[in-house]
N, C-alpha and C positions, 0 to 999 in steps of 0.2 A: 637546275637541270636534274633530271632523273635518268637512271639507266637500268636496263635489263641485261644482266650478264649471262651469256650462253656458255662460256668456257669451252666451246668447241668450234674451232675455226672451220672444220669441214662442214658442219651444219650451216654456219653462216655463209660459206662459199656456195653451198648448194642453192641458196636463195638470193644470190648476189644481184640478180636482175629485178627481183620483186620489190625490195624496199626502196624504190626510187625516190620517194619523198621522205624517207626516214634518214636519220643521221646514224650510220652504222660504222663502227670502227673497232679494230682489234677483235675482241670477243663480246662486244656489247652492242646493244641497240639503245641509243640515247634519244631522249625526248624531253621537251620542255612542258608540254601539256598532255596529261594522261589521256584525254579524249581524242588526241590525234594519233594514238598508237593503233595500228590495225590489229585487233585481237585475233583475226584469222591468221595473220602472219606469225604472231607470237605462238599460237597453238601449233602451227606447222613446224616452227623452229624447235619447240619443245619435243614434239614427236620425233623429229629428225635427230635431235640430240640424244634422246633416250634409245633410239633404235640403233645408233651407230656405236661401234666400239673402237677403241684406240686411244691415243694420248689426248689429253685435254690441253687447251691453250694456256 
């Protein structure tokens, strides 16, 4: 299993409804197969993480 760590709970929460078929927990997006990760979702999560300020998870 691989994981993409966001370290920002607020960015993850902003997209709570979107990763319905992804395994999301804590501050990470977990996946077993790289080709199953929605790159649009990762892109949007990175933008939201970079744009927000405040404490990290």
